[in-house]
N, C-alpha and C positions, 0 to 999 in steps of 0.2 A: 812070791808068796808074801802076803800081807802079815806083818808082825804086829804085836800089841801096840807099840808106840805109833805105828802108822794108822792103826784103827782108831786110837784115841784122837789123833789129829783130824780125822774125818768123821768122827762119830756124830756130831751135830748134823752134818750134811746127810748122813745116812738116815737119821731119825726124821729129818725134814724131807726125805725122798728127793734129794738134790744131787745124787751121784749118777754117773754114767752107768750104763748096764754092766760094763766090765767091772767097775769099782764096786757096784752093788753085789755082784756075784762073788768077788774077792772077799768082801766083808762077810757075806753069808757063809762062805767056806771056812773062814777063820772062826766064826762064831760056832760052827759045828764042832770044831776041835778044841776050843778054848773056853772053859767054864768061867774063868776069871773075866774075860771080856763079855761073856753073856751076862754076867752079873753087872758089870760096868754099864753096858747098854741098857739093861733093865732099870738100873738106878738113875741113869741119865734121862730116860724116858719119864720115869716117875717124877723126877725133879722138874723137868720141863712142863709136864702136865700140871704139877702143883703151882708153878709160876703162872701158868695160863689161867688157872682157876682163880687165883688171888690177884689178878691184874686186869687190865682192860681187855683181856683176850689175847694179848701178845706178851711174850716174855720180854723182859728187859734185856736187850741185845748185849749191852756191856756186861751185865751180871752173868749172862749165859757164857759169854766169851771168857770171863774170869774163871768161872766154874770149870769150863773145858780146859783151860790152861793149868789149873790146880790139879785136875784129875790126871792130865798128861804128865805133869811133874811127879805126882805120886806113883804113877805106873813106872816111870823112868827110874825113880829112886828105888822102888821095890826090885826092879830088875837088876840094878847095880849092886844091891845088897845080897844078891843071890836068890831072890824070890823066884818062884816058878812062873815065868811068863813066856808065852810062845810067840 
């Protein structure tokens, strides 16, 4: 079963449609059960789209990687603080 931290680690690949069929199914099942991760994926998609609109059509890969890392850290911190993450 995919956990929130695992989803955060592969979220960019999910949005870019670069996951295997099994990984994609695992993400979709997790998103059906976890509203926090649905919000996270929605925000990540919006951020990625915004970067694409305001750049040469491609997101700055380093910036996107840093954003992904910060989001993963925030999810991990929230979980360790007793936040509700599945």
